[in-house]
Structures are given as structure tokens and as C-alpha cells.
LUMDO-506290 format. One record per atom (N, C-alpha, C): residue in one letter; z, y, x. Coordinates in steps of 0.2 Angstrom, whole numbers, padded with zeros to 4 digits, always signed. Last residue first. Layout:
N
AZYX/...
end
This chain:
165
N+0653+0541+0531/N+0659+0538+0534/N+0657+0533+0539/Q+0642+0546+0526/Q+0646+0550+0530/Q+0651+0547+0534/Y+0637+0539+0516/Y+0633+0538+0522/Y+0637+0542+0528/K+0643+0541+0504/K+0643+0534+0506/K+0640+0534+0513/A+0642+0555+0503/A+0648+0553+0505/A+0648+0545+0507/L+0630+0557+0496/L+0630+0558+0504/L+0636+0555+0507/I+0634+0554+0483/I+0629+0550+0486/I+0629+0551+0494/D+0643+0565+0481/D+0645+0558+0481/D+0640+0553+0484/K+0633+0576+0481/K+0639+0575+0486/K+0642+0568+0486/L+0624+0573+0471/L+0622+0573+0478/L+0628+0572+0483/M+0627+0576+0458/M+0628+0569+0460/M+0627+0568+0467/D+0624+0589+0455/D+0631+0588+0456/D+0632+0581+0458/P+0610+0589+0453/P+0613+0591+0459/P+0620+0590+0460/T+0605+0573+0446/T+0607+0580+0445/T+0610+0582+0451/L+0593+0560+0444/L+0599+0563+0448/L+0599+0570+0445/R+0586+0548+0442/R+0589+0551+0437/R+0595+0556+0439/G+0589+0538+0458/G+0585+0541+0452/G+0589+0544+0447/Y+0588+0533+0474/Y+0592+0535+0469/Y+0588+0539+0464/V+0585+0520+0486/V+0582+0524+0481/V+0588+0526+0475/D+0586+0516+0503/D+0590+0516+0496/D+0587+0522+0492/E+0580+0516+0515/E+0577+0512+0510/E+0580+0512+0503/G+0585+0533+0518/G+0582+0527+0521/G+0578+0523+0516/I+0587+0538+0503/I+0590+0539+0510/I+0589+0532+0513/T+0577+0547+0491/T+0578+0541+0495/T+0582+0543+0501/L+0577+0553+0475/L+0577+0554+0482/L+0579+0547+0485/V+0570+0559+0459/V+0571+0553+0464/V+0572+0556+0471/P+0572+0564+0442/P+0570+0565+0449/P+0573+0560+0454/A+0563+0549+0438/A+0563+0556+0440/A+0569+0560+0438/L+0560+0536+0435/L+0567+0537+0437/L+0568+0545+0439/G+0547+0535+0433/G+0552+0534+0427/G+0559+0535+0429/C+0542+0537+0446/C+0542+0543+0441/C+0546+0541+0435/A+0540+0531+0458/A+0546+0530+0454/A+0547+0535+0449/G+0531+0535+0468/G+0529+0529+0463/G+0535+0527+0459/I+0533+0545+0475/I+0534+0539+0479/I+0534+0533+0474/C+0524+0561+0477/C+0526+0555+0473/C+0527+0548+0477/R+0530+0569+0492/R+0526+0569+0486/R+0527+0562+0483/T+0545+0575+0500/T+0539+0570+0499/T+0535+0572+0493/A+0554+0584+0511/A+0551+0584+0504/A+0545+0579+0505/E+0568+0579+0521/E+0560+0580+0520/E+0559+0580+0513/L+0580+0579+0533/L+0579+0581+0526/L+0571+0582+0526/S+0592+0569+0542/S+0586+0573+0542/S+0584+0574+0534/F+0608+0566+0548/F+0604+0567+0542/F+0598+0571+0544/K+0613+0564+0561/K+0615+0559+0556/K+0610+0560+0550/L+0614+0573+0572/L+0608+0569+0571/L+0609+0563+0566/D+0622+0584+0571/D+0625+0577+0574/D+0620+0572+0573/P+0615+0594+0566/P+0616+0594+0573/P+0619+0587+0576/T+0602+0587+0555/T+0609+0590+0556/T+0610+0589+0563/L+0586+0594+0554/L+0590+0588+0556/L+0597+0591+0557/G+0572+0599+0542/G+0578+0599+0547/G+0581+0593+0549/G+0564+0598+0532/G+0561+0597+0539/G+0566+0597+0544/N+0573+0610+0523/N+0567+0605+0523/N+0564+0604+0529/E+0587+0615+0532/E+0582+0616+0528/E+0577+0610+0528/I+0605+0612+0532/I+0598+0612+0535/I+0593+0613+0530/G+0617+0608+0526/G+0617+0614+0531/G+0610+0615+0534/L+0619+0599+0517/L+0618+0596+0524/L+0618+0602+0529/L+0621+0606+0505/L+0626+0601+0507/L+0626+0599+0515/S+0609+0614+0505/S+0616+0617+0505/S+0621+0612+0508/E+0600+0605+0504/E+0599+0609+0509/E+0606+0612+0510/M+0604+0599+0491/M+0604+0595+0497/M+0604+0600+0504/K+0601+0610+0483/K+0608+0608+0484/K+0609+0604+0490/E+0587+0611+0484/E+0591+0617+0486/E+0598+0615+0487/M+0583+0599+0480/M+0582+0601+0487/M+0586+0606+0489/L+0587+0599+0466/L+0590+0594+0471/L+0589+0596+0478/K+0579+0609+0462/K+0586+0611+0462/K+0590+0606+0466/G+0567+0602+0462/G+0568+0608+0466/G+0575+0610+0467/A+0568+0592+0453/A+0569+0590+0460/A+0570+0597+0465/G+0567+0593+0439/G+0573+0597+0443/G+0573+0595+0450/K+0557+0588+0432/K+0564+0585+0430/K+0569+0588+0434/V+0546+0593+0439/V+0547+0595+0432/V+0554+0593+0429/Y+0547+0585+0450/Y+0548+0592+0451/Y+0550+0595+0444/C+0545+0572+0446/C+0551+0574+0449/C+0552+0581+0449/A+0531+0574+0442/A+0536+0571+0437/A+0543+0573+0440/T+0525+0579+0454/T+0525+0582+0448/T+0530+0580+0443/G+0535+0577+0469/G+0529+0576+0465/G+0530+0579+0458/L+0545+0578+0477/L+0543+0584+0474/L+0537+0583+0470/C+0558+0568+0482/C+0552+0568+0479/C+0550+0574+0476/I+0567+0569+0497/I+0567+0571+0490/I+0560+0572+0487/A+0574+0559+0509/A+0568+0562+0506/A+0568+0563+0499/V+0584+0558+0523/V+0584+0560+0516/V+0577+0562+0514/P+0588+0546+0535/P+0583+0551+0533/P+0583+0552+0525/Y+0600+0544+0545/Y+0599+0543+0538/Y+0594+0548+0535/Q+0598+0548+0558/Q+0600+0541+0557/Q+0599+0539+0549/G+0584+0558+0556/G+0591+0557+0557/G+0592+0549+0556/K+0568+0560+0565/K+0572+0558+0559/K+0579+0557+0561/P+0562+0574+0574/P+0565+0567+0574/P+0568+0566+0567/N+0547+0582+0569/N+0554+0582+0570/N+0557+0575+0570/L+0534+0580+0566/L+0535+0585+0572/L+0543+0585+0573/L+0525+0565+0562/L+0532+0569+0562/L+0533+0574+0567/F+0511+0560+0552/F+0514+0562+0559/F+0520+0567+0558/Q+0507+0558+0540/Q+0510+0552+0543/Q+0513+0554+0550/S+0500+0569+0535/S+0507+0568+0533/S+0511+0563+0537/Y+0489+0579+0545/Y+0491+0572+0542/Y+0498+0571+0541/F+0490+0591+0551/F+0486+0590+0545/F+0488+0584+0541/T+0498+0591+0562/T+0501+0595+0556/T+0497+0594+0550/A+0490+0584+0571/A+0497+0582+0570/A+0500+0585+0564/V+0479+0592+0572/V+0478+0586+0569/V+0485+0583+0567/G+0484+0604+0578/G+0481+0604+0571/G+0480+0597+0568/F+0489+0599+0590/F+0494+0602+0585/F+0490+0602+0578/V+0477+0596+0596/V+0482+0591+0595/V+0487+0593+0589/E+0472+0609+0596/E+0468+0604+0593/E+0473+0598+0591/S+0481+0616+0604/S+0480+0618+0597/S+0476+0613+0593/V+0479+0611+0617/V+0485+0609+0613/V+0485+0611+0605/P+0462+0608+0620/P+0468+0613+0619/P+0473+0609+0615/V+0459+0593+0631/V+0458+0597+0625/V+0464+0602+0624/D+0461+0583+0640/D+0457+0589+0642/D+0455+0593+0636/L+0469+0572+0638/L+0462+0572+0635/L+0458+0578+0637/G+0480+0576+0645/G+0477+0570+0646/G+0470+0569+0644/D+0484+0588+0638/D+0482+0588+0646/D+0478+0582+0647/A+0486+0583+0625/A+0481+0588+0627/A+0479+0588+0634/I+0497+0575+0628/I+0491+0572+0625/I+0485+0577+0627/M+0507+0584+0633/M+0505+0579+0637/M+0498+0576+0635/Q+0508+0592+0621/Q+0505+0595+0627/Q+0503+0589+0632/Q+0514+0583+0613/Q+0507+0585+0611/Q+0504+0588+0617/V+0526+0582+0619/V+0522+0576+0619/V+0514+0578+0617/E+0531+0594+0617/E+0530+0592+0624/E+0526+0586+0624/V+0532+0595+0603/V+0527+0599+0607/V+0526+0597+0614/P+0535+0579+0597/P+0537+0585+0599/P+0532+0589+0603/L+0532+0568+0586/L+0528+0571+0591/L+0530+0578+0592/Y+0542+0553+0585/Y+0540+0559+0582/Y+0535+0562+0588/G+0544+0541+0592/G+0547+0542+0586/G+0545+0548+0582/Y+0538+0538+0604/Y+0544+0543+0604/Y+0547+0544+0598/I+0529+0527+0601/I+0533+0528+0608/I+0539+0532+0607/D+0524+0531+0589/D+0527+0524+0590/D+0532+0524+0596/Q+0518+0543+0593/Q+0523+0543+0588/Q+0527+0536+0588/A+0508+0537+0601/A+0513+0542+0604/A+0519+0542+0599/K+0500+0530+0592/K+0504+0527+0597/K+0510+0531+0600/Q+0495+0541+0585/Q+0499+0536+0581/Q+0503+0532+0586/L+0489+0549+0595/L+0494+0551+0591/L+0498+0546+0588/I+0479+0539+0598/I+0483+0541+0603/I+0490+0544+0600/P+0471+0538+0586/P+0475+0532+0588/P+0480+0534+0594/M+0467+0552+0586/M+0471+0549+0580/M+0475+0543+0583/L+0459+0554+0597/L+0465+0558+0596/L+0470+0555+0591/A+0447+0548+0598/A+0453+0545+0602/A+0459+0548+0600/G+0434+0550+0593/G+0440+0550+0588/G+0446+0547+0592/A+0426+0542+0606/A+0425+0546+0600/A+0431+0545+0595/E+0434+0540+0622/E+0431+0537+0615/E+0431+0543+0610/G+0439+0547+0632/G+0432+0546+0632/G+0429+0543+0626/K+0454+0537+0632/K+0451+0543+0635/K+0443+0542+0635/H+0461+0526+0629/H+0457+0529+0624/H+0453+0535+0626/Q+0468+0522+0640/Q+0465+0517+0637/Q+0460+0520+0632/A+0475+0534+0644/A+0470+0531+0648/A+0465+0526+0645/I+0484+0535+0633/I+0479+0540+0634/I+0473+0537+0639/V+0491+0524+0636/V+0488+0524+0630/V+0482+0529+0630/A+0497+0527+0648/A+0493+0521+0648/A+0489+0521+0641/D+0505+0538+0645/D+0499+0539+0650/D+0494+0533+0649/L+0514+0532+0637/L+0509+0537+0634/L+0503+0538+0638/A+0521+0524+0646/A+0518+0521+0641/A+0512+0525+0638/T+0526+0534+0655/T+0521+0529+0657/T+0517+0526+0652/K+0534+0541+0645/K+0529+0544+0648/K+0524+0540+0651/Q+0544+0531+0643/Q+0540+0533+0638/Q+0533+0537+0640/E+0549+0530+0656/E+0546+0524+0653/E+0541+0526+0647/P+0555+0542+0658/P+0550+0541+0662/P+0546+0535+0659/T+0559+0549+0641/T+0561+0545+0647/T+0554+0544+0651/G+0563+0564+0632/G+0558+0558+0634/G+0560+0555+0640/S+0570+0574+0624/S+0573+0570+0629/S+0569+0563+0630/F+0570+0590+0618/F+0566+0584+0620/F+0569+0580+0625/P+0583+0597+0607/P+0580+0596+0614/P+0576+0590+0615/V+0579+0602+0591/V+0582+0597+0595/V+0579+0596+0602/S+0573+0610+0583/S+0576+0613+0588/S+0580+0608+0592/T+0556+0606+0578/T+0563+0605+0578/T+0566+0609+0584/L+0544+0615+0568/L+0546+0612+0574/L+0553+0611+0574/K+0539+0611+0551/K+0543+0615+0556/K+0544+0611+0562/K+0526+0610+0540/K+0530+0607+0544/K+0533+0612+0549/K+0524+0613+0522/K+0524+0616+0529/K+0529+0612+0533/M+0513+0607+0512/M+0520+0606+0514/M+0520+0608+0521/
end
């Protein structure tokens, strides 16, 4: 699953930078330090924009490509901020066979963003996921903690309306 960089401007605070610097200092020189630093950085910023990746690379004296490589390899890391209402469409086998690809196309159209994107008002983000364990309800999407199953593309507009008001 391809991860895209966001077009949302980075807006880190001095307090976040201080917290990240402390985490880097705590782990610098440890074998395998990059993973816990990335995890803490994501806790601090909510995602891992290129600016944060560069700060980590500078702090560890490693190429930013190494930081980016780890951040894009593991699905737990986010390169894009999540919207107020994160929409996740399961593209696991059962959901895909039951039409999840068409759900993704329709949702991209309704929100005006692609997979991995964030609406300009920061209200919705859209991500493809793998199996979420609700195969009996395929195809499935989640919006935050809310789960919707047995979906067809024509149902999506009404579901989104619940969150747009």
C-alpha cells in the first residue's frame, strides 16, 4: 500500500520540538533506537511529516532516507495527519471480493481526495486498510470507531452526512 506525503503545511510547536529532542537524546547511541524514536515522535506530532523525519535524522546523524524507509515500511506510522473523522476502507480479501474497491472509488469522489489524503477543512482523512476482522460484514469501512458493513457505494453519501453537520 503506497503512502503519500501530505500537502498540509507542517505546524510543529517549540514544545513538540523540545519533547522530540529529549526523546532523541534519551535513545541516541542505542541499537535499534530509530523505532522507539519514531513511535514517540508520532505520539508527539500525531504523524511523521518530512520535517519531523529530518529532525530525527539530524539528531541521530543518519540519512533522512533511512528514517523515511522505516517510516514507510511499517504500517503503524502515518505520513499524513488524520482528519477529525478518519475514514478507513477495508481492502482485505473478503471486502475486496465484495466490492470494497468500488467503495474506495466512490469515497474518493465524495470527499474529493485520494487514498492517503486529507480534506482541505481537515475534517476527513481517507485510508485503505487490510483486514479489520469483520469479514462477515464485508465490505466494511470505519469512521473513527464507528463500523459500517454490508455496504454499497450508493450508501456512502448518507453515511458521510452524519459527520458533515
